[in-house]
C-alpha positions as MATLAB code, in Angstrom:
seq = 'ANYPTGTTNAEGLSLSGHACAGCLAFDSSGDLWVVDPGNYRVLRFNEKDLQGGAPGGIAADCVLGQASPTTNTALPSASASLYNLSGFIAPTAVGFDTTSGNLFVGDADRALVFVGPNFSNGMSASPKVLGQDPSNTSPAQSLIDSSSVYEPSAFFFLSNGAAGVGVVDAAASRILIFDTFANWPGARP';
ca = [
      -0.199   -0.241   -0.080;
       0.808    3.254   -0.937;
       3.692    2.729   -3.402;
       6.375    3.682   -3.178;
       7.147    5.163    1.061;
       4.354    3.670    2.681;
       2.834    6.642    3.781;
       0.585    8.726    2.192;
       1.006   10.017   -1.267;
       0.776   11.288   -4.399;
       1.733    7.891   -6.244;
       0.413    5.158   -3.801;
      -2.516    3.514   -3.203;
      -4.237    1.765   -0.473;
      -6.876   -1.024   -1.858;
      -6.718   -3.757    0.457;
      -9.856   -4.870    2.399;
     -11.595   -2.742   -0.811;
     -13.411   -4.440   -2.828;
     -13.845   -1.757   -5.622;
     -15.912   -3.305   -8.697;
     -16.571    0.898  -10.071;
     -13.183    1.946   -8.161;
     -11.944    3.282  -12.011;
     -13.286    5.749  -14.578;
     -12.343    8.028  -17.539;
     -12.942   12.331  -17.830;
     -12.990   13.061  -21.521;
     -10.037   14.564  -21.446;
      -8.583   10.672  -21.611;
      -7.456   11.329  -16.979;
      -7.895    7.815  -14.974;
      -9.760    8.582  -11.605;
      -9.642    6.286   -9.073;
     -11.520    5.324   -6.057;
      -8.119    5.175   -3.188;
     -10.254    3.356   -0.103;
      -7.736    3.465    2.548;
      -6.588    7.013    2.428;
     -10.685    8.689    1.484;
      -9.461    9.980   -1.334;
     -10.207   10.653   -5.512;
      -7.084   10.697   -7.555;
      -6.623   11.852  -10.284;
      -4.005   10.782  -13.143;
      -3.843   12.988  -16.498;
      -3.626   11.846  -19.448;
      -0.221   12.635  -20.150;
       1.467   11.336  -17.435;
       0.025    7.914  -18.201;
       1.589    7.837  -22.342;
       4.578    6.184  -20.523;
       6.786    9.044  -21.496;
       7.942    9.757  -17.284;
      10.494    6.663  -15.588;
       9.095    6.757  -11.926;
       6.007    6.244  -10.486;
       2.982    8.415  -11.538;
       2.084   10.803   -9.439;
      -2.324   11.668   -9.415;
      -2.523   16.201   -9.725;
      -6.041   15.926   -8.317;
      -6.835   14.493   -4.829;
     -10.805   14.358   -3.994;
     -11.496   14.024   -0.124;
      -8.786   15.933    0.664;
      -7.135   18.335    1.874;
      -3.585   17.340   -0.111;
      -1.883   13.694   -1.173;
      -0.324   13.333    1.222;
      -3.080   13.769    4.239;
      -5.449   10.619    4.655;
      -7.894   11.768    7.631;
     -10.734   10.245    7.505;
     -14.424   11.240    8.287;
     -16.701   10.175   11.661;
     -19.015    7.009   10.306;
     -21.514    9.366   12.438;
     -24.325   11.132   10.742;
     -23.920   14.587   10.253;
     -19.951   13.437    8.468;
     -22.649   12.048    5.457;
     -23.295   16.265    5.408;
     -19.564   16.324    4.326;
     -19.105   17.670    1.257;
     -15.701   18.017    1.061;
     -14.477   14.781    3.737;
     -15.303   10.415    2.306;
     -16.618    8.164    5.301;
     -15.563    4.623    3.051;
     -15.180    5.892   -0.914;
     -16.112    3.026   -3.608;
     -17.040    4.134   -6.803;
     -17.011    6.900   -9.554;
     -18.409    7.535  -12.520;
     -18.221   10.204  -14.600;
     -21.675   12.288  -16.804;
     -19.597   12.532  -20.319;
     -22.337   15.164  -20.640;
     -21.769   17.963  -18.509;
     -18.044   16.791  -16.454;
     -19.683   15.706  -13.044;
     -17.513   13.629  -11.434;
     -19.906   10.757   -8.764;
     -18.442    9.146   -6.259;
     -20.208    6.532   -3.981;
     -19.296    7.397   -0.213;
     -20.574    4.854    2.373;
     -25.089    5.415    1.640;
     -24.792    8.764   -0.610;
     -23.487    9.438   -3.741;
     -21.675   13.131   -3.916;
     -21.626   14.613   -7.521;
     -18.148   16.868   -8.285;
     -19.545   19.207  -10.034;
     -17.349   20.100  -12.862;
     -15.067   19.500  -15.433;
     -12.493   21.801  -13.641;
     -11.660   19.871  -11.287;
      -9.012   21.681   -7.606;
      -7.164   19.430   -4.761;
      -9.849   19.799   -1.684;
     -12.985   20.405   -3.749;
     -16.606   20.192   -1.851;
     -19.208   18.204   -4.066;
     -22.549   20.234   -4.961;
     -25.437   19.843   -1.716;
     -26.390   18.426   -4.271;
     -26.959   14.924   -3.020;
     -28.335   11.306   -3.631;
     -29.250    9.221   -0.499;
     -29.997   12.490    1.341;
     -33.066   13.311    2.554;
     -33.359   17.533    1.292;
     -35.964   18.000    4.061;
     -36.203   18.062    7.621;
     -39.644   16.120    7.783;
     -39.776   11.934    7.946;
     -40.146   11.009    5.130;
     -42.312    7.803    4.406;
     -40.679    3.966    3.943;
     -41.405    4.485    0.585;
     -40.034    7.645   -0.215;
     -36.741    5.483    2.212;
     -36.855    2.904   -0.342;
     -37.346    4.252   -3.359;
     -33.670    7.464   -2.558;
     -31.648    5.996   -0.958;
     -27.994    4.215   -1.328;
     -26.272    2.375    0.868;
     -23.767    1.290   -0.839;
     -23.324    2.348   -4.289;
     -20.913    0.726   -6.506;
     -21.249    1.270   -9.731;
     -22.876    4.860  -11.594;
     -24.044    4.798  -15.611;
     -25.390    6.853  -17.160;
     -28.673    6.645  -19.799;
     -28.627    9.148  -23.019;
     -24.277   10.290  -21.470;
     -26.446   11.342  -18.757;
     -29.103   12.948  -20.297;
     -31.957   11.157  -19.247;
     -31.241    9.807  -16.322;
     -28.379    8.632  -13.274;
     -27.395    4.556  -12.292;
     -26.596    4.061   -9.330;
     -25.369   -0.257   -8.625;
     -27.145   -0.699   -4.449;
     -25.176   -3.209   -3.896;
     -25.391   -3.825   -0.781;
     -29.375   -3.422   -0.944;
     -28.582   -6.151   -4.110;
     -30.345   -3.703   -6.300;
     -30.604   -0.979   -9.449;
     -31.964    1.359   -9.018;
     -32.251    5.156  -11.984;
     -31.869    8.829  -10.487;
     -33.152   11.807  -12.956;
     -30.243   13.304  -14.239;
     -28.955   15.595  -11.248;
     -29.296   18.930  -13.142;
     -33.194   17.701  -11.762;
     -32.546   16.660   -7.865;
     -33.857   18.030   -5.020;
     -31.510   20.758   -3.055;
     -29.006   21.151   -0.360;
     -30.669   19.282    3.351;
     -31.317   22.494    5.142;
];
């Protein structure tokens, strides 16, 4: 884990003990995005660096979920952490809506969206979060059953995201189809 130094850095990943079916995604520029669950982050590796021209390891040029490539702070598993938009509890999957350039990240019991196409180290996700009730009311069980995600393990996009977002919800053994991101309800007050 965390090649080559054994500590969190821009070159290494910590995948040990984590099953990641949807841990890789390419954006429209050909950059590779990788879930790094052991370090509570998602990394971007630049397409030019992936061509193999640089000697040694390839360093990530962007990190989400952490302030820098050398930190690996986990959010507490408490329910209050579900509303933290700049860190991850347990990242599980990534996917790109190629129409808008938005990056979708599965994290514990939610799906976060980082509005693209311009990303920067430590940026926060959109306040529109899939898997959370945007109101202060207690929703009916049927609404919870049709809108909650328990462990998003992959994303797919209908008509390149223009017709909806699919989420493979591994923990609940189901696939859910949601409206396009632009039509998701606002943030919880």
